[in-house]
C-alpha positions as a Markdown table, in Angstrom:
| # | Residue | x | y | z |
|---|---|---|---|---|
| 1 | Met | 108.4 | 107.7 | 107.4 |
| 2 | Ala | 105.5 | 106.3 | 109.4 |
| 3 | Asp | 106.5 | 102.8 | 108.7 |
| 4 | Ala | 109.8 | 103.4 | 110.7 |
| 5 | Leu | 107.8 | 104.5 | 113.8 |
| 6 | Pro | 107.2 | 102.4 | 116.8 |
| 7 | Ala | 103.8 | 100.5 | 116.7 |
| 8 | Lys | 102.3 | 102.5 | 119.5 |
| 9 | Phe | 102.4 | 105.6 | 117.1 |
| 10 | Thr | 100.9 | 103.7 | 114.1 |
| 11 | Arg | 98.1 | 101.4 | 115.5 |
| 12 | Gly | 94.5 | 102.4 | 114.8 |
| 13 | Lys | 93.5 | 106.1 | 115.1 |
| 14 | His | 97.2 | 106.9 | 116.1 |
| 15 | Leu | 98.3 | 106.4 | 112.5 |
| 16 | Met | 96.1 | 109.1 | 111.1 |
| 17 | Arg | 97.2 | 111.6 | 113.8 |
| 18 | Thr | 100.9 | 110.7 | 113.4 |
| 19 | Arg | 100.6 | 111.1 | 109.5 |
| 20 | Gly | 98.9 | 114.4 | 110.0 |
| 21 | Glu | 101.6 | 115.6 | 112.3 |
| 22 | Leu | 104.4 | 114.4 | 110.1 |
| 23 | Asn | 102.7 | 116.2 | 107.1 |
| 24 | Asp | 102.3 | 119.5 | 109.1 |
| 25 | Thr | 106.0 | 119.2 | 110.1 |
| 26 | Phe | 107.5 | 118.2 | 106.8 |
| 27 | Ser | 105.2 | 119.5 | 104.0 |
| 28 | Glu | 107.0 | 122.8 | 103.8 |
| 29 | Val | 110.3 | 121.2 | 103.3 |
| 30 | Phe | 108.9 | 118.7 | 100.6 |
| 31 | Asp | 107.2 | 121.6 | 98.7 |
| 32 | Thr | 110.5 | 123.4 | 98.3 |
| 33 | Leu | 112.4 | 120.4 | 96.9 |
| 34 | Ala | 113.3 | 120.3 | 93.3 |
| 35 | Pro | 111.4 | 117.8 | 91.2 |
| 36 | Ser | 114.7 | 116.1 | 89.9 |
| 37 | Arg | 116.1 | 115.7 | 93.5 |
| 38 | Gly | 117.6 | 112.4 | 94.6 |
| 39 | Gln | 115.3 | 109.9 | 96.0 |
| 40 | Ile | 116.4 | 108.5 | 99.4 |
| 41 | Ala | 116.0 | 104.6 | 99.3 |
| 42 | Pro | 117.0 | 101.8 | 101.6 |
| 43 | Gly | 120.8 | 101.3 | 101.1 |
| 44 | His | 121.2 | 104.8 | 99.5 |
| 45 | Pro | 121.0 | 107.4 | 102.3 |
| 46 | Leu | 122.4 | 110.0 | 100.1 |
| 47 | Gly | 119.9 | 109.5 | 97.5 |
| 48 | Ile | 119.7 | 108.1 | 94.0 |
| 49 | Trp | 119.9 | 110.8 | 91.5 |
| 50 | Pro | 118.4 | 110.8 | 88.0 |
| 51 | Asp | 120.6 | 110.7 | 85.0 |
| 52 | Pro | 120.5 | 114.2 | 83.6 |
| 53 | Lys | 120.9 | 112.8 | 80.0 |
| 54 | Ala | 117.6 | 110.9 | 80.5 |
| 55 | Ile | 115.7 | 114.0 | 81.4 |
| 56 | Ser | 116.6 | 116.0 | 78.3 |
């Protein structure tokens, strides 16, 4: 997520602060996501979902 931010937020000490703020903001959301959730990737904004047959 930090890679998509403007450079003024990710240069030098700003990167550590920005990552900390992002972690504080989103850690609760990430903790509640199911392990088999879809992974958002470039070109796949709705996520790439694992094949349920491969999990079993």
